[in-house]
Every structure is written in C-alpha cells, then in structure tokens.
C-alpha positions as a LaTeX table, in Angstrom:
\begin{tabular}{lrrr}
\hline
Residue & $x$ (\AA) & $y$ (\AA) & $z$ (\AA) \\
\hline
Met1 & 65.19 & $-59.61$ & $-4.80$ \\
Lys2 & 61.69 & $-59.56$ & $-3.28$ \\
Lys3 & 63.13 & $-60.87$ & $-0.02$ \\
Leu4 & 65.80 & $-58.16$ & $-0.04$ \\
Lys5 & 63.18 & $-55.44$ & $-0.66$ \\
Lys6 & 61.09 & $-56.79$ & 2.21 \\
Leu7 & 64.07 & $-56.71$ & 4.55 \\
Leu8 & 64.88 & $-53.14$ & 3.48 \\
Val9 & 61.29 & $-52.01$ & 4.13 \\
Leu10 & 61.28 & $-53.67$ & 7.54 \\
Gly11 & 64.61 & $-52.04$ & 8.35 \\
Val12 & 63.43 & $-48.56$ & 7.39 \\
Ser13 & 60.19 & $-49.07$ & 9.32 \\
Ala14 & 62.15 & $-50.06$ & 12.39 \\
Met15 & 64.35 & $-46.96$ & 12.11 \\
Val16 & 61.29 & $-44.67$ & 11.80 \\
Cys17 & 59.65 & $-46.40$ & 14.73 \\
Cys18 & 62.77 & $-45.99$ & 16.88 \\
Ala19 & 62.98 & $-42.30$ & 15.94 \\
Ala20 & 59.32 & $-41.73$ & 16.78 \\
Leu21 & 59.68 & $-43.50$ & 20.10 \\
Ser22 & 62.81 & $-41.66$ & 21.18 \\
Gly23 & 62.18 & $-39.21$ & 23.97 \\
Cys24 & 64.40 & $-37.11$ & 26.23 \\
Gly25 & 68.01 & $-38.08$ & 25.87 \\
Gly26 & 67.15 & $-40.74$ & 23.30 \\
Glu27 & 65.24 & $-42.93$ & 25.75 \\
Thr28 & 62.31 & $-45.00$ & 24.49 \\
Lys29 & 58.75 & $-44.53$ & 25.73 \\
Thr30 & 59.03 & $-47.72$ & 27.78 \\
Ala31 & 61.94 & $-46.24$ & 29.73 \\
Glu32 & 60.75 & $-42.70$ & 30.36 \\
Lys33 & 59.63 & $-42.98$ & 33.96 \\
Gly34 & 62.04 & $-41.02$ & 36.10 \\
Leu35 & 64.14 & $-38.13$ & 34.88 \\
Gly36 & 67.52 & $-39.74$ & 34.27 \\
Asp37 & 70.60 & $-37.54$ & 34.50 \\
Ser38 & 69.01 & $-34.34$ & 33.16 \\
Val39 & 65.92 & $-32.94$ & 31.47 \\
Lys40 & 66.45 & $-31.82$ & 27.88 \\
Ile41 & 64.21 & $-28.96$ & 26.75 \\
Gly42 & 64.25 & $-27.18$ & 23.39 \\
Val43 & 63.89 & $-23.38$ & 23.30 \\
Leu44 & 62.70 & $-22.36$ & 19.84 \\
Tyr45 & 62.44 & $-18.61$ & 19.22 \\
Ser46 & 63.45 & $-16.16$ & 16.47 \\
Thr47 & 66.16 & $-13.69$ & 17.38 \\
Thr48 & 66.27 & $-12.73$ & 13.68 \\
Gly49 & 63.59 & $-11.99$ & 11.10 \\
Ala50 & 60.19 & $-10.31$ & 11.06 \\
Phe51 & 59.14 & $-11.39$ & 14.58 \\
Ser52 & 62.48 & $-10.93$ & 16.36 \\
Ile53 & 61.20 & $-7.80$ & 18.12 \\
Asn54 & 58.71 & $-10.03$ & 20.00 \\
Glu55 & 60.67 & $-13.26$ & 20.31 \\
Thr56 & 64.05 & $-12.02$ & 21.58 \\
Pro57 & 62.54 & $-11.00$ & 24.95 \\
Met58 & 60.71 & $-14.35$ & 25.02 \\
Gln59 & 63.94 & $-16.30$ & 24.65 \\
Asn60 & 65.58 & $-14.11$ & 27.29 \\
Ala61 & 62.76 & $-14.72$ & 29.77 \\
Ala62 & 62.73 & $-18.47$ & 29.10 \\
Lys63 & 66.48 & $-18.59$ & 29.71 \\
Met64 & 66.09 & $-16.64$ & 32.93 \\
Ala65 & 63.48 & $-19.11$ & 34.20 \\
Ile66 & 65.64 & $-22.10$ & 33.24 \\
Asp67 & 68.69 & $-20.58$ & 34.96 \\
Glu68 & 66.64 & $-19.85$ & 38.10 \\
Ile69 & 65.25 & $-23.39$ & 38.25 \\
Asn70 & 68.70 & $-24.88$ & 37.76 \\
Ala71 & 70.16 & $-22.60$ & 40.45 \\
Lys72 & 67.56 & $-24.02$ & 42.85 \\
Gly73 & 68.57 & $-27.61$ & 42.07 \\
Gly74 & 66.62 & $-28.25$ & 38.87 \\
Ile75 & 63.54 & $-30.47$ & 38.53 \\
Asn76 & 63.42 & $-33.13$ & 41.25 \\
Gly77 & 67.16 & $-32.67$ & 41.59 \\
Lys78 & 67.84 & $-32.94$ & 37.83 \\
Lys79 & 69.18 & $-29.95$ & 35.90 \\
Ile80 & 67.47 & $-28.63$ & 32.79 \\
Asp81 & 69.66 & $-29.04$ & 29.72 \\
Ala82 & 68.34 & $-26.34$ & 27.39 \\
Ile83 & 69.03 & $-26.35$ & 23.66 \\
Tyr84 & 68.42 & $-22.96$ & 22.02 \\
Met85 & 67.53 & $-22.59$ & 18.34 \\
Asp86 & 66.71 & $-19.60$ & 16.12 \\
Tyr87 & 64.32 & $-20.25$ & 13.20 \\
Gly88 & 64.57 & $-16.79$ & 11.63 \\
Ser89 & 60.81 & $-16.10$ & 11.78 \\
Asp90 & 60.32 & $-18.75$ & 9.06 \\
Pro91 & 57.54 & $-21.31$ & 9.80 \\
Thr92 & 59.09 & $-23.94$ & 7.52 \\
Met93 & 62.43 & $-23.61$ & 9.26 \\
Ala94 & 60.67 & $-23.78$ & 12.63 \\
Ala95 & 59.18 & $-27.17$ & 11.71 \\
Gln96 & 62.63 & $-28.40$ & 10.66 \\
Lys97 & 64.22 & $-27.17$ & 13.87 \\
Ala98 & 61.47 & $-28.77$ & 15.95 \\
Gln99 & 62.10 & $-32.11$ & 14.27 \\
Glu100 & 65.82 & $-31.75$ & 14.94 \\
Leu101 & 65.21 & $-30.94$ & 18.59 \\
Ile102 & 62.93 & $-33.95$ & 19.06 \\
Leu103 & 64.68 & $-36.61$ & 16.95 \\
Lys104 & 68.35 & $-35.58$ & 17.07 \\
Asp105 & 68.66 & $-33.79$ & 20.40 \\
Gly106 & 66.07 & $-35.89$ & 22.23 \\
Val107 & 64.19 & $-33.09$ & 24.01 \\
Cys108 & 61.04 & $-34.02$ & 25.92 \\
Ala109 & 59.42 & $-30.63$ & 25.32 \\
Ile110 & 59.85 & $-27.50$ & 23.22 \\
Val111 & 59.19 & $-24.06$ & 24.69 \\
Gly112 & 58.59 & $-21.58$ & 21.92 \\
Thr113 & 57.30 & $-20.39$ & 18.55 \\
Asn114 & 55.34 & $-17.17$ & 18.30 \\
Ser115 & 53.04 & $-16.50$ & 15.35 \\
Ser116 & 50.09 & $-18.77$ & 14.67 \\
Ala117 & 51.62 & $-19.61$ & 11.29 \\
Thr118 & 54.70 & $-20.93$ & 13.04 \\
Arg119 & 52.78 & $-22.76$ & 15.75 \\
Leu120 & 50.62 & $-24.48$ & 13.14 \\
Ala121 & 53.73 & $-25.44$ & 11.14 \\
Val122 & 55.38 & $-27.03$ & 14.18 \\
Ile123 & 52.39 & $-28.88$ & 15.68 \\
Pro124 & 52.30 & $-31.78$ & 13.16 \\
Thr125 & 55.92 & $-32.63$ & 14.00 \\
Val126 & 55.19 & $-32.44$ & 17.71 \\
Glu127 & 52.08 & $-34.62$ & 17.39 \\
Gln128 & 53.65 & $-37.21$ & 15.09 \\
Asn129 & 56.52 & $-37.72$ & 17.53 \\
Asp130 & 54.39 & $-37.78$ & 20.71 \\
Ser131 & 56.22 & $-34.72$ & 22.00 \\
Leu132 & 55.10 & $-31.51$ & 23.71 \\
Leu133 & 55.06 & $-27.82$ & 22.77 \\
Val134 & 54.68 & $-25.12$ & 25.43 \\
Tyr135 & 53.23 & $-22.15$ & 23.52 \\
Asn136 & 53.54 & $-18.73$ & 25.15 \\
Thr137 & 51.85 & $-16.28$ & 22.77 \\
Tyr138 & 48.21 & $-15.16$ & 22.65 \\
Tyr139 & 46.36 & $-16.88$ & 19.83 \\
Glu140 & 42.92 & $-17.32$ & 18.24 \\
Gly141 & 41.86 & $-20.23$ & 20.50 \\
Glu142 & 40.76 & $-22.51$ & 17.67 \\
Lys143 & 41.56 & $-26.21$ & 17.16 \\
Pro144 & 43.97 & $-26.60$ & 20.07 \\
Ser145 & 46.37 & $-29.51$ & 19.91 \\
Pro146 & 46.39 & $-32.20$ & 22.64 \\
Asn147 & 50.21 & $-31.99$ & 22.48 \\
Val148 & 50.39 & $-28.28$ & 23.40 \\
Leu149 & 50.22 & $-26.42$ & 26.71 \\
Tyr150 & 49.02 & $-22.84$ & 26.07 \\
Thr151 & 50.26 & $-20.28$ & 28.61 \\
Asn152 & 49.01 & $-17.01$ & 27.06 \\
Ser153 & 45.63 & $-15.52$ & 26.18 \\
Val154 & 42.81 & $-16.66$ & 23.93 \\
Pro155 & 40.02 & $-14.28$ & 22.77 \\
Ser156 & 37.88 & $-14.89$ & 25.86 \\
Gln157 & 40.76 & $-13.42$ & 27.90 \\
Gln158 & 41.95 & $-10.71$ & 25.53 \\
Ile159 & 39.16 & $-9.54$ & 23.21 \\
Asp160 & 35.90 & $-10.25$ & 25.06 \\
Ala161 & 36.42 & $-7.44$ & 27.57 \\
Phe162 & 38.39 & $-5.15$ & 25.25 \\
Val163 & 35.76 & $-4.59$ & 22.54 \\
Pro164 & 32.85 & $-3.68$ & 24.88 \\
Trp165 & 35.20 & $-1.37$ & 26.82 \\
Met166 & 36.27 & 0.21 & 23.54 \\
Met167 & 32.64 & 0.70 & 22.43 \\
Lys168 & 31.77 & 2.36 & 25.73 \\
Asn169 & 34.82 & 4.59 & 26.10 \\
Leu170 & 36.15 & 5.38 & 22.62 \\
Gly171 & 33.34 & 5.10 & 20.07 \\
Lys172 & 31.32 & 2.70 & 17.97 \\
Arg173 & 32.73 & 3.18 & 14.45 \\
Val174 & 35.57 & 0.68 & 14.05 \\
Phe175 & 38.13 & 0.05 & 11.30 \\
Phe176 & 39.96 & $-3.30$ & 11.43 \\
Ala177 & 43.63 & $-3.53$ & 10.40 \\
Gly178 & 45.70 & $-6.70$ & 10.43 \\
Thr179 & 48.56 & $-8.67$ & 8.96 \\
Asp180 & 47.64 & $-11.46$ & 6.61 \\
Tyr181 & 47.80 & $-14.72$ & 8.53 \\
Glu182 & 45.74 & $-16.90$ & 10.85 \\
Phe183 & 45.80 & $-15.02$ & 14.17 \\
Pro184 & 44.86 & $-11.54$ & 12.89 \\
Lys185 & 42.11 & $-12.86$ & 10.61 \\
Lys186 & 40.49 & $-15.12$ & 13.21 \\
Ser187 & 40.80 & $-12.50$ & 15.96 \\
Ile188 & 39.27 & $-9.79$ & 13.79 \\
Ala189 & 36.36 & $-12.08$ & 12.90 \\
Ile190 & 35.68 & $-12.51$ & 16.64 \\
Ala191 & 36.09 & $-8.79$ & 17.34 \\
Lys192 & 33.77 & $-7.81$ & 14.44 \\
Lys193 & 30.98 & $-9.90$ & 15.90 \\
Leu194 & 31.51 & $-8.31$ & 19.31 \\
Val195 & 31.40 & $-4.84$ & 17.75 \\
Gln196 & 28.11 & $-5.65$ & 16.07 \\
Asp197 & 26.70 & $-7.28$ & 19.22 \\
Asn198 & 27.52 & $-4.12$ & 21.17 \\
Gly199 & 25.82 & $-1.76$ & 18.74 \\
Gly200 & 28.94 & $-0.76$ & 16.82 \\
Val201 & 29.56 & $-0.32$ & 13.10 \\
Val202 & 32.36 & $-1.91$ & 11.08 \\
Val203 & 33.55 & 0.82 & 8.69 \\
Gly204 & 36.48 & $-1.01$ & 7.08 \\
Glu205 & 38.78 & $-4.03$ & 7.11 \\
Glu206 & 42.26 & $-4.31$ & 5.57 \\
Tyr207 & 45.18 & $-6.79$ & 5.69 \\
Val208 & 48.84 & $-6.47$ & 4.70 \\
Pro209 & 51.77 & $-8.93$ & 4.47 \\
Thr210 & 53.86 & $-9.50$ & 7.60 \\
Thr211 & 56.81 & $-7.82$ & 5.84 \\
Gln212 & 54.84 & $-4.66$ & 4.95 \\
Thr213 & 56.68 & $-1.36$ & 5.47 \\
Asp214 & 54.51 & 1.10 & 3.48 \\
Phe215 & 51.09 & 1.66 & 5.09 \\
Ser216 & 50.04 & 4.70 & 3.06 \\
Ser217 & 47.26 & 2.83 & 1.23 \\
Met218 & 45.81 & 1.36 & 4.43 \\
Ile219 & 45.94 & 4.69 & 6.25 \\
Asn220 & 44.21 & 6.48 & 3.35 \\
Lys221 & 41.40 & 3.92 & 3.60 \\
Ile222 & 41.20 & 4.57 & 7.34 \\
Lys223 & 40.92 & 8.32 & 6.70 \\
Glu224 & 38.14 & 7.81 & 4.18 \\
Ala225 & 36.20 & 5.52 & 6.55 \\
Lys226 & 36.23 & 8.08 & 9.41 \\
Pro227 & 36.31 & 5.59 & 12.31 \\
Asp228 & 36.22 & 6.42 & 16.00 \\
Val229 & 38.84 & 3.76 & 16.66 \\
Val230 & 41.16 & 1.42 & 14.75 \\
Phe231 & 41.28 & $-2.16$ & 16.03 \\
Ser232 & 44.74 & $-3.38$ & 15.09 \\
Val233 & 46.22 & $-6.83$ & 14.75 \\
Val234 & 49.19 & $-5.60$ & 12.74 \\
Ala235 & 51.75 & $-7.93$ & 14.25 \\
Gly236 & 55.51 & $-8.32$ & 14.59 \\
Asn237 & 57.99 & $-5.72$ & 13.34 \\
Ala238 & 55.38 & $-4.34$ & 10.89 \\
Ala239 & 53.62 & $-2.54$ & 13.74 \\
Val240 & 56.49 & $-0.04$ & 13.97 \\
Pro241 & 56.02 & 1.58 & 10.52 \\
Phe242 & 52.24 & 1.30 & 10.82 \\
Tyr243 & 52.09 & 3.35 & 14.02 \\
Lys244 & 54.71 & 5.84 & 12.82 \\
Gln245 & 53.03 & 6.41 & 9.46 \\
Tyr246 & 49.61 & 6.63 & 11.11 \\
Ser247 & 50.75 & 9.91 & 12.67 \\
Gln248 & 52.94 & 11.00 & 9.74 \\
Tyr249 & 50.03 & 10.72 & 7.31 \\
Gly250 & 47.72 & 12.89 & 9.37 \\
Met251 & 45.93 & 10.59 & 11.82 \\
Asp252 & 45.96 & 11.60 & 15.50 \\
Pro253 & 46.04 & 8.57 & 17.83 \\
Lys254 & 44.77 & 10.74 & 20.68 \\
Lys255 & 41.60 & 11.50 & 18.69 \\
Val256 & 41.25 & 8.24 & 16.74 \\
Pro257 & 43.20 & 5.77 & 18.87 \\
Ile258 & 44.64 & 2.46 & 17.75 \\
Cys259 & 43.48 & $-0.39$ & 19.97 \\
Ser260 & 45.75 & $-3.38$ & 19.54 \\
Ile261 & 45.95 & $-6.98$ & 20.68 \\
Ser262 & 49.46 & $-7.36$ & 19.27 \\
Thr263 & 51.42 & $-4.21$ & 20.21 \\
Ser264 & 53.44 & $-4.76$ & 23.36 \\
Glu265 & 56.12 & $-2.87$ & 25.29 \\
Ala266 & 58.85 & $-4.18$ & 22.94 \\
Thr267 & 57.15 & $-2.62$ & 19.93 \\
Leu268 & 56.68 & 0.71 & 21.72 \\
Lys269 & 60.45 & 1.16 & 21.85 \\
Gly270 & 60.59 & 1.08 & 18.06 \\
Ile271 & 57.49 & 3.22 & 17.53 \\
Gly272 & 58.35 & 6.06 & 19.90 \\
Ala273 & 56.08 & 9.05 & 20.49 \\
Ala274 & 53.63 & 7.99 & 17.75 \\
Ala275 & 52.31 & 5.33 & 20.14 \\
Ile276 & 51.20 & 7.80 & 22.84 \\
Gly277 & 47.44 & 7.61 & 23.39 \\
Thr278 & 47.03 & 4.14 & 21.88 \\
Tyr279 & 45.73 & 1.09 & 23.75 \\
Ser280 & 46.57 & $-2.61$ & 24.04 \\
Ser281 & 44.94 & $-5.58$ & 25.75 \\
Phe282 & 46.99 & $-8.42$ & 27.25 \\
Asp283 & 47.13 & $-10.73$ & 30.24 \\
Tyr284 & 50.21 & $-8.87$ & 31.53 \\
Phe285 & 51.91 & $-5.48$ & 31.37 \\
Asn286 & 55.34 & $-4.79$ & 32.82 \\
Thr287 & 53.88 & $-1.86$ & 34.79 \\
Ile288 & 51.79 & $-4.13$ & 37.05 \\
Asp289 & 52.44 & $-2.78$ & 40.53 \\
Thr290 & 53.31 & $-5.84$ & 42.60 \\
Pro291 & 56.53 & $-6.66$ & 44.49 \\
Ala292 & 56.85 & $-9.91$ & 42.52 \\
Asn293 & 56.63 & $-8.09$ & 39.19 \\
Lys294 & 59.09 & $-5.37$ & 40.22 \\
Asp295 & 61.55 & $-8.08$ & 41.25 \\
Phe296 & 60.99 & $-9.89$ & 37.94 \\
Ile297 & 61.69 & $-6.72$ & 35.91 \\
Lys298 & 64.78 & $-5.95$ & 37.98 \\
Lys299 & 66.22 & $-9.44$ & 37.49 \\
Tyr300 & 65.53 & $-9.31$ & 33.75 \\
Gln301 & 67.29 & $-5.96$ & 33.34 \\
Glu302 & 70.25 & $-7.08$ & 35.43 \\
Lys303 & 70.62 & $-10.17$ & 33.26 \\
Phe304 & 69.88 & $-8.76$ & 29.79 \\
Gly305 & 70.15 & $-4.98$ & 30.09 \\
Thr306 & 67.54 & $-2.58$ & 28.73 \\
Asp307 & 68.00 & $-3.09$ & 24.99 \\
Thr308 & 65.06 & $-5.53$ & 25.10 \\
Thr309 & 61.85 & $-5.05$ & 27.02 \\
Val310 & 59.72 & $-7.37$ & 29.14 \\
Thr311 & 56.41 & $-8.03$ & 27.39 \\
Asn312 & 53.36 & $-10.18$ & 28.03 \\
Gln313 & 54.86 & $-12.77$ & 25.67 \\
Ala314 & 58.14 & $-12.71$ & 27.56 \\
Glu315 & 56.35 & $-13.15$ & 30.87 \\
Gly316 & 54.29 & $-15.92$ & 29.24 \\
Ala317 & 57.52 & $-17.69$ & 28.28 \\
Tyr318 & 58.85 & $-17.20$ & 31.80 \\
His319 & 55.84 & $-18.70$ & 33.55 \\
Gly320 & 55.53 & $-21.24$ & 30.73 \\
Val321 & 58.90 & $-22.70$ & 31.69 \\
Tyr322 & 57.88 & $-22.75$ & 35.35 \\
Met323 & 54.58 & $-24.44$ & 34.50 \\
Leu324 & 56.41 & $-27.05$ & 32.42 \\
Ala325 & 58.93 & $-27.66$ & 35.21 \\
Ala326 & 56.13 & $-28.06$ & 37.77 \\
Ala327 & 54.33 & $-30.56$ & 35.51 \\
Ile328 & 57.51 & $-32.58$ & 34.89 \\
Ala329 & 58.23 & $-32.62$ & 38.63 \\
Lys330 & 54.70 & $-33.78$ & 39.41 \\
Ala331 & 54.80 & $-36.48$ & 36.73 \\
Asp332 & 58.41 & $-37.47$ & 37.55 \\
Ser333 & 58.51 & $-38.46$ & 33.89 \\
Lys334 & 59.70 & $-37.13$ & 30.55 \\
Ser335 & 56.80 & $-38.64$ & 28.63 \\
Ala336 & 54.70 & $-35.92$ & 26.96 \\
Ala337 & 51.49 & $-37.73$ & 27.90 \\
Asp338 & 52.51 & $-37.90$ & 31.56 \\
Ile339 & 53.56 & $-34.22$ & 31.62 \\
Ile340 & 50.34 & $-33.03$ & 30.00 \\
Lys341 & 48.25 & $-35.09$ & 32.40 \\
Ala342 & 50.19 & $-33.70$ & 35.37 \\
Ala343 & 49.69 & $-30.10$ & 34.16 \\
Ala344 & 45.90 & $-30.26$ & 34.52 \\
Gly345 & 44.82 & $-28.06$ & 37.42 \\
Leu346 & 48.35 & $-26.98$ & 38.32 \\
Glu347 & 48.71 & $-23.57$ & 39.99 \\
Ile348 & 51.91 & $-21.53$ & 40.02 \\
Asp349 & 52.94 & $-18.07$ & 41.18 \\
Thr350 & 53.93 & $-15.59$ & 38.46 \\
Pro351 & 55.07 & $-11.94$ & 38.43 \\
Ala352 & 51.41 & $-10.94$ & 37.95 \\
Gly353 & 50.08 & $-13.29$ & 40.62 \\
Lys354 & 48.81 & $-16.84$ & 40.73 \\
Ile355 & 47.62 & $-18.55$ & 37.54 \\
Lys356 & 46.44 & $-22.09$ & 36.87 \\
Met357 & 46.13 & $-24.55$ & 34.03 \\
Asp358 & 42.60 & $-25.56$ & 33.14 \\
Asp359 & 41.60 & $-29.04$ & 34.26 \\
Thr360 & 40.65 & $-30.15$ & 30.76 \\
Asn361 & 41.65 & $-27.90$ & 27.86 \\
His362 & 45.43 & $-27.34$ & 28.34 \\
His363 & 45.08 & $-23.53$ & 28.58 \\
Ala364 & 45.93 & $-21.20$ & 31.45 \\
Trp365 & 43.42 & $-19.18$ & 33.45 \\
Leu366 & 44.79 & $-15.60$ & 33.30 \\
Asn367 & 44.03 & $-12.01$ & 34.20 \\
Ser368 & 42.85 & $-9.57$ & 31.53 \\
Tyr369 & 44.19 & $-6.00$ & 31.35 \\
Ile370 & 43.79 & $-2.96$ & 29.09 \\
Gly371 & 46.66 & $-0.47$ & 29.00 \\
Lys372 & 46.99 & 3.05 & 27.56 \\
Val373 & 50.37 & 4.29 & 26.34 \\
Asn374 & 51.53 & 7.30 & 28.35 \\
Asp375 & 54.12 & 10.00 & 27.59 \\
Asn376 & 56.89 & 7.75 & 28.95 \\
Leu377 & 55.99 & 5.00 & 26.44 \\
Ala378 & 54.70 & 2.74 & 29.18 \\
Phe379 & 51.23 & 1.34 & 29.73 \\
Asp380 & 48.89 & 2.86 & 32.30 \\
Ile381 & 46.45 & 0.11 & 33.24 \\
Val382 & 42.91 & 1.39 & 32.68 \\
Tyr383 & 41.04 & $-1.89$ & 33.13 \\
Gln384 & 41.65 & $-5.14$ & 35.03 \\
Ser385 & 39.45 & $-8.22$ & 35.18 \\
Asp386 & 37.89 & $-9.26$ & 38.46 \\
Gly387 & 40.00 & $-12.37$ & 39.00 \\
Leu388 & 41.29 & $-14.98$ & 36.57 \\
Val389 & 39.41 & $-15.33$ & 33.28 \\
Lys390 & 38.47 & $-18.77$ & 31.96 \\
Pro391 & 40.18 & $-19.79$ & 28.71 \\
Val392 & 37.59 & $-20.74$ & 26.06 \\
Ala393 & 39.12 & $-22.82$ & 23.27 \\
Glu394 & 37.29 & $-24.70$ & 20.53 \\
\hline
\end{tabular}
C-alpha cells in the first residue's frame, strides 16, 4: 500500500510538472526555441459585466493588431493563433480562464485583463506557470510582476503632471471620489500627497462599490465640502451614472469640474452632455492630430463600426500586441523569459508616435496628455508632456 501511494504521488507530481512546463502549443521549456508552426496568444477581456464599456474596445484593438500582423506574414513568418476569452468582469473567472489558456490551450502569452483586481488575480497563475501577461491598462505602479509587460501609464506618467496642472488652473480645494478597489485607492493616495505638496487642501474622500448606480450620497458630500475640483477614479461602467447624477443633483462640471484618470472616450458616449467641461489624463486620446492616429481611427471604425470608441486602453492593447510581437520576433522563442528579455529597450511606432519599453522595469515610456471634454463629447488636448515620460514603478 505504501509503495502504491508513493507511485501515485510521483505520478501526480509528474503530471503537475508537465503542465507547468508546457508552453505554446504544448511544447516543453526545453523545446521552445524557434516558433514552430504558429504562435498561440490568449486574448482575455470582458465583453460583458461591469467593465465591458472599457474592455470591448480593447479586445477590438487587440484583434485588429493581430489581424494586421498576420496579414503581413505573422511573426518571423509564423501566424498568430489568437484564442479569445470573456471573463465577465469577474477576477476569479479571469484567473480560471488564464489557467485554461496556459495549461489547456498552450498559449505563450496572454494579452489582457483590465482592473487592478483582475490583474492581481491573474498574476499568480501567470507566474506559477512561467508564462507572460501583457497588461494594457493604466495602474498604480506598485509591486510589478517580472512576468508582466506593462504598456499603459503608471502615476509618474498620468498623475504627476495632472495634479499640479489642476492646482494651477482649476483650484486648490479637492474632493476625491473613487470605486473601492486597488487602483483607485492607491492612485488617490498618490494624488492626495501631490495636492498637499502643491499647497492644496483635501476637503473629502469617498469610495463606492464598482457596481454602484446611486451616487446621491457621494454627491451630497461633495456639495457640503465645497471643492474647487473633484478628482475622480470612479471606474468602469459606474462612471456613467456618477457623471450624469453629478449634474442632475445640482453640481455644474463647468464650475466645479471632475478631473478623472479613469474616464475615457468610451465612457463619454454613455455619459452624454453631462461630461462637457470635465477633464481626463491619459497617455493617449483619439483626437491626437497625427496622420498615423487618423489612419488608426479610420481602420478601427471600418472594422468595428462606431458603436465602440477608441480609447487609451484600446490603443494600449493595440500597441501592446505589436510590442509583444516585436519581442517574440527578436527572441525567436516562445519562452516567456526569452520574450521578456527581448522586450527590454524595444522601440515601436504607435498611432501616437514612437514609444519604448524600459531597459529594466518592464514598463513603457509614454507621452502624458490632459484633455478637456468639448461640446462634441471629444477631448481637446490642453496639455502634452515634452517627450516620453519615464515609468516609475516600485
């Protein structure tokens, strides 16, 4: 009996080991040099649930990049075999889907996830299986994973210029509003310190669940605090009722503007006129006036119509796929370690211009912009950084 138990334990251990070592197309780590017949990539976004308003354009843009790369012959002559999965804006389901993509489907990398809660739920699976996540949403810049390539902003690229600009141009009394999870809380902590360092006053701070639809209590607290500006990290679909009720309950965004690091072009479509006069800060707006960006927008609309809108997250997913493809081509390998090593220092052209991956910290150097919502529900760019901004991650 003891011998049988020992054999069973050894057998299970061998199965786990084989699963952990399986890479793209089920190959083992000792056989991952070269790209084989194709390159399997998982695309993991929510087209349903609380964050679908942000993630549907991201999946669209990732698909467009994959289709473009394949139309040009793929990666070193090998086509990308993309496997698309929807996790319904549920972090637990995202972790399950990531495991399925890695162990069952044999992808060498996953492009996707959106909220910090989802990213943090997926990372242990990615790390335990020596895989790779390409993350395309702005985040708090804390405790980055060695198994992730980050292609969107961190606070040094999104908040550091925004708060001083806000203090100078809009006022020094600030109310902080956010949804109750990692990214809003960490970002607001950083922004509060910047407000205080720039001579401002924090007059209030309030958080709501990601599924919140009634903002009457929060808005009453904002009224009582009498801020000059509301710094918002109300994220996902919840931003739509927040902005609408902000005006409905007597606040004027033209007099006391909302300044957001989470409200993009996609959300504006749902908000409507209540967003006019508000501000956002991102590394990209779809109104950037370059031939490359105009071509990008045109191709997106031809492929997906105008029901969804190009956002900074969508463009981050688009250039994230291109950055991943460039790293795989340079490595000529489907090993996560080889791809990550090859990504260091890589430069690529994007709709907003050239960007590059940092030599050491797996984050992209990006531009920083501030946009004001105009009467056409588009962003007028009122501030642009002088060149690419270094990503600071701790």
